[in-house]
C-alpha positions, 0 to 999 in steps of 0.5 A: 617537232623535228630537230631541224625544223626552224620553226622550233627556234621561233616558237622558243623565242615567242615562249621566252618573250612571253615569259620576259626571259633574259634578253640574251636567251631571246637573242640566241633563239632568234639568231638560231631562227634567222640563221635558217630562215631569212625573214625580214620581220624577225630579222628586224626584231633581232636588230631591236633586241641587239639595240635593247641589249646594247649590242650596237655592232650586231644591231648595225650589221642586222640593219645593213643585212635587212637593207641589202637583202630586201631593198624596199618595204616597211622593215627596211624603213624601220632598219634605216631609222634604227641604224641612224640612231648609231651611225649614218647611212651609207651613200647607197642606203641614203639614196635608197631612203630618199628615193624609195617611193620612186624605186618602188613605183619604177620596179612595179611599172617595169615588171608588170607588163612582163609578168602579165605576158607570162600569165597565159600559155600563149604568152609564155610560149611567145616569151620563150621565143623572145629570150635566148641563152647567152653563148660566148666567152664573157662572164655570164649568169647561170639560171637554175630553175624548175620548168614547173616555175617557168611562168615566174622565172622566164619574165625575170630572165627576160627582164635581166636580158633587157637590162643587159645581163648575159644569162644562160638557161637550159632551153639553150641546149642544142639537140643531140648533145647530152644534157648533163655534159651541157649543163656541167659545161655551162655551170663551169663556165659561168661567173655566177649561179642563180637558183630560183628555189621553190617546192618544185625545185626541191623535188627536182633531181636535175635542179639539185644536181645543178645546185650541188655541181655549182657548189663543187665548182665553188661558184658564187651563187644567189638563191631566189625564193619563189615561195615561203616553204621549208627546205633543208638548210643544206640547199637553202642557206638564205631566205629571200622573200621577193623574187623581183629583187633579183635585179637589185642583187645582181646589179652590183656586178657589172661583170655580166653586162 
């Protein structure tokens, strides 16, 4: 098994768990795994280990991270209940707890028509004519994605724009201009860099160049994972399970509205 394969940490944890190893050893193994792969199931199990071991601050931090990163779902519900054993939920967390069913229904209802539209080539082509990249002096979000993933990404871009976000993506390049110069200019001028990471993204030299250029410019960035895959930690320090949560994570910044 390769030394940088995150699965080795998970395997080690499962072996330690089967052997009823000291809790500190299990925590160390699971911490190593969740540092590489942000998976809600194992992050919640880590929170439970902190709880069992009496590491209250670590437990609370893990619960907060689950709620922030995943927003909705059974592990978010469990994290809320676990946190409440030690501390009250924040105002935002309480709102999420009390209205989670409504939020889930609203998110599904708002995303479904847009997702359906992009399922056909004709629908995708029509959608491309309906969305335009932002050009202006105000802060905006730079979207980095593989064109192979257009059917997944363009509906999200459309949804972001419908919510009032200023978004730039590369089909706004004016004919005759050099691609690299335009990309560099818009990454440099952006206020936030969002990368839709996938197997296609990891194989694209253009996408990786955009990513590393954003790092060079010290841009705040958010990775959105379109699929569960193994990409080196160098390009994927955070794992997010649900691309639909893009709106949740960006909604805290009014600078792009």
